[in-house]
Structure formats: structure tokens, C-alpha cells
N, CA, C, O and CB atoms as a CASP TS submission, in Angstrom:
PFRMAT TS
TARGET T0000
AUTHOR 0000-0000-0000
METHOD Language model
MODEL 1
PARENT N/A
ATOM      1  N   SER     1       3.290 -18.670  68.869  1.00  0.00           N
ATOM      2  CA  SER     1       4.484 -18.711  69.157  1.00  0.00           C
ATOM      3  C   SER     1       4.546 -20.374  68.953  1.00  0.00           C
ATOM      4  O   SER     1       3.707 -21.273  69.025  1.00  0.00           O
ATOM      5  CB  SER     1       4.846 -17.988  70.586  1.00  0.00           C
ATOM      6  N   ALA     2       6.274 -20.296  68.602  1.00  0.00           N
ATOM      7  CA  ALA     2       6.528 -22.029  68.648  1.00  0.00           C
ATOM      8  C   ALA     2       6.341 -22.693  69.754  1.00  0.00           C
ATOM      9  O   ALA     2       6.087 -23.897  69.790  1.00  0.00           O
ATOM     10  CB  ALA     2       7.874 -22.487  68.364  1.00  0.00           C
ATOM     11  N   VAL     3       6.518 -21.523  71.306  1.00  0.00           N
ATOM     12  CA  VAL     3       6.489 -22.450  72.446  1.00  0.00           C
ATOM     13  C   VAL     3       5.110 -22.704  72.678  1.00  0.00           C
ATOM     14  O   VAL     3       4.788 -23.705  73.319  1.00  0.00           O
ATOM     15  CB  VAL     3       7.175 -21.928  73.709  1.00  0.00           C
ATOM     16  N   ALA     4       4.334 -21.988  72.273  1.00  0.00           N
ATOM     17  CA  ALA     4       2.762 -21.902  72.409  1.00  0.00           C
ATOM     18  C   ALA     4       2.359 -23.574  71.831  1.00  0.00           C
ATOM     19  O   ALA     4       1.904 -24.505  72.496  1.00  0.00           O
ATOM     20  CB  ALA     4       1.983 -20.387  71.247  1.00  0.00           C
ATOM     21  N   ALA     5       2.739 -23.532  70.265  1.00  0.00           N
ATOM     22  CA  ALA     5       2.380 -24.441  69.785  1.00  0.00           C
ATOM     23  C   ALA     5       2.908 -25.990  69.975  1.00  0.00           C
ATOM     24  O   ALA     5       2.294 -27.020  69.698  1.00  0.00           O
ATOM     25  CB  ALA     5       2.425 -24.011  68.807  1.00  0.00           C
ATOM     26  N   ALA     6       4.132 -25.860  70.489  1.00  0.00           N
ATOM     27  CA  ALA     6       5.056 -27.382  71.032  1.00  0.00           C
ATOM     28  C   ALA     6       4.130 -27.365  72.408  1.00  0.00           C
ATOM     29  O   ALA     6       3.259 -28.234  72.383  1.00  0.00           O
ATOM     30  CB  ALA     6       7.307 -27.223  71.408  1.00  0.00           C
ATOM     31  N   ARG     7       4.144 -26.722  73.345  1.00  0.00           N
ATOM     32  CA  ARG     7       3.131 -26.905  74.412  1.00  0.00           C
ATOM     33  C   ARG     7       1.765 -27.546  74.057  1.00  0.00           C
ATOM     34  O   ARG     7       1.480 -28.438  74.855  1.00  0.00           O
ATOM     35  CB  ARG     7       2.857 -25.605  74.978  1.00  0.00           C
ATOM     36  N   GLY     8       1.018 -27.386  73.275  1.00  0.00           N
ATOM     37  CA  GLY     8      -0.365 -27.803  72.696  1.00  0.00           C
ATOM     38  C   GLY     8      -0.064 -28.872  71.987  1.00  0.00           C
ATOM     39  O   GLY     8      -0.982 -29.693  72.025  1.00  0.00           O
ATOM     40  N   PHE     9       0.808 -29.192  71.378  1.00  0.00           N
ATOM     41  CA  PHE     9       1.337 -30.500  70.550  1.00  0.00           C
ATOM     42  C   PHE     9       1.372 -31.727  71.888  1.00  0.00           C
ATOM     43  O   PHE     9       0.574 -32.661  71.957  1.00  0.00           O
ATOM     44  CB  PHE     9       3.230 -30.149  69.707  1.00  0.00           C
ATOM     45  N   ILE    10       2.445 -31.468  72.848  1.00  0.00           N
ATOM     46  CA  ILE    10       2.833 -32.071  74.233  1.00  0.00           C
ATOM     47  C   ILE    10       1.543 -32.396  74.529  1.00  0.00           C
ATOM     48  O   ILE    10       1.202 -33.577  74.459  1.00  0.00           O
ATOM     49  CB  ILE    10       3.592 -31.130  75.386  1.00  0.00           C
ATOM     50  N   ARG    11       0.723 -31.501  74.866  1.00  0.00           N
ATOM     51  CA  ARG    11      -0.826 -31.783  76.024  1.00  0.00           C
ATOM     52  C   ARG    11      -1.600 -32.625  75.190  1.00  0.00           C
ATOM     53  O   ARG    11      -2.228 -33.461  75.839  1.00  0.00           O
ATOM     54  CB  ARG    11      -1.993 -30.213  76.501  1.00  0.00           C
ATOM     55  N   GLN    12      -1.812 -32.696  73.583  1.00  0.00           N
ATOM     56  CA  GLN    12      -2.663 -33.245  73.205  1.00  0.00           C
ATOM     57  C   GLN    12      -2.183 -34.811  72.999  1.00  0.00           C
ATOM     58  O   GLN    12      -2.940 -35.781  73.042  1.00  0.00           O
ATOM     59  CB  GLN    12      -3.128 -32.503  72.171  1.00  0.00           C
ATOM     60  N   ALA    13      -0.757 -34.845  72.765  1.00  0.00           N
ATOM     61  CA  ALA    13       0.014 -36.299  72.727  1.00  0.00           C
ATOM     62  C   ALA    13      -0.370 -36.893  74.394  1.00  0.00           C
ATOM     63  O   ALA    13      -0.927 -37.989  74.448  1.00  0.00           O
ATOM     64  CB  ALA    13       2.085 -36.064  72.397  1.00  0.00           C
ATOM     65  N   ILE    14      -0.153 -36.372  75.337  1.00  0.00           N
ATOM     66  CA  ILE    14      -0.138 -36.797  76.609  1.00  0.00           C
ATOM     67  C   ILE    14      -1.670 -37.143  76.767  1.00  0.00           C
ATOM     68  O   ILE    14      -1.871 -38.063  77.559  1.00  0.00           O
ATOM     69  CB  ILE    14       0.482 -35.715  77.627  1.00  0.00           C
ATOM     70  N   ALA    15      -2.717 -36.633  76.219  1.00  0.00           N
ATOM     71  CA  ALA    15      -3.862 -37.067  76.522  1.00  0.00           C
ATOM     72  C   ALA    15      -4.241 -38.176  75.727  1.00  0.00           C
ATOM     73  O   ALA    15      -4.864 -39.129  76.195  1.00  0.00           O
ATOM     74  CB  ALA    15      -4.705 -36.115  76.479  1.00  0.00           C
ATOM     75  N   GLN    16      -3.815 -38.073  74.294  1.00  0.00           N
ATOM     76  CA  GLN    16      -4.074 -39.142  73.577  1.00  0.00           C
ATOM     77  C   GLN    16      -3.386 -40.623  73.738  1.00  0.00           C
ATOM     78  O   GLN    16      -3.697 -41.714  73.260  1.00  0.00           O
ATOM     79  CB  GLN    16      -3.873 -38.685  72.430  1.00  0.00           C
ATOM     80  N   GLY    17      -2.382 -40.236  74.559  1.00  0.00           N
ATOM     81  CA  GLY    17      -1.550 -41.669  75.387  1.00  0.00           C
ATOM     82  C   GLY    17      -2.267 -42.183  76.382  1.00  0.00           C
ATOM     83  O   GLY    17      -2.090 -43.353  76.721  1.00  0.00           O
ATOM     84  N   ALA    18      -3.123 -41.434  76.955  1.00  0.00           N
ATOM     85  CA  ALA    18      -3.454 -41.638  78.150  1.00  0.00           C
ATOM     86  C   ALA    18      -3.921 -42.994  78.662  1.00  0.00           C
ATOM     87  O   ALA    18      -3.696 -43.481  79.770  1.00  0.00           O
ATOM     88  CB  ALA    18      -4.275 -40.794  78.347  1.00  0.00           C
ATOM     89  N   HIS    19      -4.683 -43.568  77.545  1.00  0.00           N
ATOM     90  CA  HIS    19      -5.334 -44.916  77.847  1.00  0.00           C
ATOM     91  C   HIS    19      -4.504 -45.926  77.721  1.00  0.00           C
ATOM     92  O   HIS    19      -4.809 -47.023  78.188  1.00  0.00           O
ATOM     93  CB  HIS    19      -6.429 -45.234  77.051  1.00  0.00           C
ATOM     94  N   ILE    20      -3.468 -45.746  77.152  1.00  0.00           N
ATOM     95  CA  ILE    20      -2.529 -47.199  76.779  1.00  0.00           C
ATOM     96  C   ILE    20      -1.662 -47.445  78.006  1.00  0.00           C
ATOM     97  O   ILE    20      -0.978 -46.559  78.520  1.00  0.00           O
ATOM     98  CB  ILE    20      -1.372 -47.032  75.305  1.00  0.00           C
ATOM     99  N   GLN    21      -1.711 -48.353  78.324  1.00  0.00           N
ATOM    100  CA  GLN    21      -1.429 -49.135  79.528  1.00  0.00           C
ATOM    101  C   GLN    21       0.128 -49.881  79.054  1.00  0.00           C
ATOM    102  O   GLN    21       0.227 -50.796  78.237  1.00  0.00           O
ATOM    103  CB  GLN    21      -2.850 -50.347  79.881  1.00  0.00           C
ATOM    104  N   THR    22       1.142 -49.303  79.710  1.00  0.00           N
ATOM    105  CA  THR    22       2.400 -50.099  79.363  1.00  0.00           C
ATOM    106  C   THR    22       3.248 -49.548  80.564  1.00  0.00           C
ATOM    107  O   THR    22       3.390 -48.355  80.833  1.00  0.00           O
ATOM    108  CB  THR    22       3.103 -49.798  77.719  1.00  0.00           C
ATOM    109  N   GLY    23       3.904 -50.841  81.389  1.00  0.00           N
ATOM    110  CA  GLY    23       4.572 -50.631  82.367  1.00  0.00           C
ATOM    111  C   GLY    23       3.997 -49.875  83.618  1.00  0.00           C
ATOM    112  O   GLY    23       2.812 -50.004  83.927  1.00  0.00           O
ATOM    113  N   HIS    24       4.668 -49.260  84.172  1.00  0.00           N
ATOM    114  CA  HIS    24       4.335 -48.025  85.455  1.00  0.00           C
ATOM    115  C   HIS    24       4.091 -46.779  85.045  1.00  0.00           C
ATOM    116  O   HIS    24       4.481 -46.478  83.916  1.00  0.00           O
ATOM    117  CB  HIS    24       5.504 -47.736  86.472  1.00  0.00           C
ATOM    118  N   GLY    25       3.477 -45.893  85.768  1.00  0.00           N
ATOM    119  CA  GLY    25       3.412 -44.419  85.485  1.00  0.00           C
ATOM    120  C   GLY    25       2.109 -44.025  84.735  1.00  0.00           C
ATOM    121  O   GLY    25       1.151 -44.760  84.495  1.00  0.00           O
ATOM    122  N   HIS    26       2.269 -42.713  84.413  1.00  0.00           N
ATOM    123  CA  HIS    26       1.238 -41.990  83.887  1.00  0.00           C
ATOM    124  C   HIS    26       0.791 -42.661  82.482  1.00  0.00           C
ATOM    125  O   HIS    26      -0.308 -42.443  81.971  1.00  0.00           O
ATOM    126  CB  HIS    26       1.692 -40.509  83.757  1.00  0.00           C
ATOM    127  N   GLY    27       1.768 -43.493  81.929  1.00  0.00           N
ATOM    128  CA  GLY    27       1.428 -43.834  80.328  1.00  0.00           C
ATOM    129  C   GLY    27       2.211 -42.989  79.048  1.00  0.00           C
ATOM    130  O   GLY    27       2.762 -41.932  79.355  1.00  0.00           O
ATOM    131  N   PRO    28       2.247 -43.296  78.086  1.00  0.00           N
ATOM    132  CA  PRO    28       3.206 -42.863  76.959  1.00  0.00           C
ATOM    133  C   PRO    28       2.353 -41.906  76.350  1.00  0.00           C
ATOM    134  O   PRO    28       1.125 -41.866  76.277  1.00  0.00           O
ATOM    135  CB  PRO    28       3.738 -44.035  75.898  1.00  0.00           C
ATOM    136  N   LEU    29       3.406 -40.991  75.842  1.00  0.00           N
ATOM    137  CA  LEU    29       2.736 -39.729  74.646  1.00  0.00           C
ATOM    138  C   LEU    29       2.543 -40.581  73.376  1.00  0.00           C
ATOM    139  O   LEU    29       3.172 -41.596  73.077  1.00  0.00           O
ATOM    140  CB  LEU    29       3.988 -38.189  74.179  1.00  0.00           C
ATOM    141  N   ASN    30       1.809 -40.134  72.862  1.00  0.00           N
ATOM    142  CA  ASN    30       0.973 -40.689  71.506  1.00  0.00           C
ATOM    143  C   ASN    30       1.810 -39.755  70.458  1.00  0.00           C
ATOM    144  O   ASN    30       1.144 -38.837  69.978  1.00  0.00           O
ATOM    145  CB  ASN    30      -1.031 -40.338  71.488  1.00  0.00           C
ATOM    146  N   HIS    31       3.183 -39.852  70.025  1.00  0.00           N
ATOM    147  CA  HIS    31       3.939 -39.115  69.133  1.00  0.00           C
ATOM    148  C   HIS    31       3.322 -39.248  67.763  1.00  0.00           C
ATOM    149  O   HIS    31       3.754 -38.676  66.762  1.00  0.00           O
ATOM    150  CB  HIS    31       5.359 -39.549  69.161  1.00  0.00           C
ATOM    151  N   GLY    32       2.471 -39.901  67.793  1.00  0.00           N
ATOM    152  CA  GLY    32       1.449 -39.651  66.029  1.00  0.00           C
ATOM    153  C   GLY    32       0.295 -39.653  65.943  1.00  0.00           C
ATOM    154  O   GLY    32      -0.343 -40.349  65.154  1.00  0.00           O
ATOM    155  N   PHE    33      -0.307 -38.624  66.998  1.00  0.00           N
ATOM    156  CA  PHE    33      -1.953 -38.365  67.162  1.00  0.00           C
ATOM    157  C   PHE    33      -2.226 -37.799  65.966  1.00  0.00           C
ATOM    158  O   PHE    33      -3.237 -38.015  65.298  1.00  0.00           O
ATOM    159  CB  PHE    33      -2.505 -37.351  68.404  1.00  0.00           C
ATOM    160  N   ALA    34      -1.159 -36.935  65.634  1.00  0.00           N
ATOM    161  CA  ALA    34      -1.548 -35.280  64.604  1.00  0.00           C
ATOM    162  C   ALA    34      -0.707 -35.973  63.197  1.00  0.00           C
ATOM    163  O   ALA    34       0.160 -35.184  62.820  1.00  0.00           O
ATOM    164  CB  ALA    34      -0.450 -33.142  65.433  1.00  0.00           C
ATOM    165  N   PRO    35      -0.746 -36.898  62.579  1.00  0.00           N
ATOM    166  CA  PRO    35      -0.093 -37.060  61.576  1.00  0.00           C
ATOM    167  C   PRO    35      -0.154 -35.806  60.575  1.00  0.00           C
ATOM    168  O   PRO    35      -1.194 -35.168  60.418  1.00  0.00           O
ATOM    169  CB  PRO    35      -0.516 -38.247  61.075  1.00  0.00           C
ATOM    170  N   VAL    36       1.032 -35.509  59.918  1.00  0.00           N
ATOM    171  CA  VAL    36       1.400 -34.399  58.799  1.00  0.00           C
ATOM    172  C   VAL    36       1.639 -35.700  57.531  1.00  0.00           C
ATOM    173  O   VAL    36       2.146 -36.818  57.617  1.00  0.00           O
ATOM    174  CB  VAL    36       3.148 -33.180  59.283  1.00  0.00           C
ATOM    175  N   VAL    37       1.025 -34.959  56.387  1.00  0.00           N
ATOM    176  CA  VAL    37       1.192 -35.800  54.947  1.00  0.00           C
ATOM    177  C   VAL    37       3.152 -35.611  54.682  1.00  0.00           C
ATOM    178  O   VAL    37       3.865 -34.610  54.757  1.00  0.00           O
ATOM    179  CB  VAL    37      -0.062 -34.762  53.293  1.00  0.00           C
ATOM    180  N   MET    38       3.370 -36.578  54.471  1.00  0.00           N
ATOM    181  CA  MET    38       4.895 -37.008  53.887  1.00  0.00           C
ATOM    182  C   MET    38       5.285 -36.029  52.825  1.00  0.00           C
ATOM    183  O   MET    38       4.391 -35.938  51.983  1.00  0.00           O
ATOM    184  CB  MET    38       4.950 -38.593  53.160  1.00  0.00           C
ATOM    185  N   GLN    39       6.008 -35.494  52.654  1.00  0.00           N
ATOM    186  CA  GLN    39       6.200 -34.306  51.316  1.00  0.00           C
ATOM    187  C   GLN    39       7.269 -35.206  50.885  1.00  0.00           C
ATOM    188  O   GLN    39       8.059 -35.621  51.734  1.00  0.00           O
ATOM    189  CB  GLN    39       6.732 -32.359  51.631  1.00  0.00           C
ATOM    190  N   VAL    40       7.389 -35.574  49.593  1.00  0.00           N
ATOM    191  CA  VAL    40       8.177 -36.523  48.489  1.00  0.00           C
ATOM    192  C   VAL    40       8.931 -35.520  47.939  1.00  0.00           C
ATOM    193  O   VAL    40       8.163 -34.681  47.467  1.00  0.00           O
ATOM    194  CB  VAL    40       7.267 -37.372  47.282  1.00  0.00           C
ATOM    195  N   LYS    41       9.932 -35.256  47.801  1.00  0.00           N
ATOM    196  CA  LYS    41      10.848 -34.214  46.772  1.00  0.00           C
ATOM    197  C   LYS    41      11.374 -35.224  45.944  1.00  0.00           C
ATOM    198  O   LYS    41      11.829 -36.210  46.524  1.00  0.00           O
ATOM    199  CB  LYS    41      12.193 -33.203  47.494  1.00  0.00           C
ATOM    200  N   PRO    42      11.417 -35.190  44.522  1.00  0.00           N
ATOM    201  CA  PRO    42      11.786 -35.863  43.529  1.00  0.00           C
ATOM    202  C   PRO    42      13.674 -35.651  43.614  1.00  0.00           C
ATOM    203  O   PRO    42      14.307 -34.706  44.084  1.00  0.00           O
ATOM    204  CB  PRO    42      10.885 -35.249  42.134  1.00  0.00           C
ATOM    205  N   LEU    43      14.123 -36.784  43.035  1.00  0.00           N
ATOM    206  CA  LEU    43      15.659 -36.841  43.296  1.00  0.00           C
ATOM    207  C   LEU    43      16.076 -35.874  41.908  1.00  0.00           C
ATOM    208  O   LEU    43      15.241 -35.861  41.004  1.00  0.00           O
ATOM    209  CB  LEU    43      16.407 -38.702  43.314  1.00  0.00           C
ATOM    210  N   ARG    44      17.130 -35.205  41.755  1.00  0.00           N
ATOM    211  CA  ARG    44      17.698 -34.454  40.691  1.00  0.00           C
ATOM    212  C   ARG    44      18.579 -35.469  40.001  1.00  0.00           C
ATOM    213  O   ARG    44      19.235 -35.145  39.011  1.00  0.00           O
ATOM    214  CB  ARG    44      18.475 -33.161  41.181  1.00  0.00           C
TER
END
């Protein structure tokens, strides 16, 4: 389901950002941990 996929993405993003130290707290999400190839559509 979409919720399960989103939850998996967030869990992996948190894990990938865990080693980054910025400010205080538990660390940031790494939103770009699983990039998707950009789809370019031709102009009409």
C-alpha cells in the first residue's frame, strides 16, 4: 500500500541521515537517499 511504501521510505531516510550532525536533536532526514531518474518530457 502507499502508506507502507511511505513508511519504508521515511525509515530509510532517517537511517541514512543518522550520521549527519547539524544542530541538536536526532539528525536530519536524507531526502535524496534513493534518487529516481528524472523523466524529461519533450515540449510540444
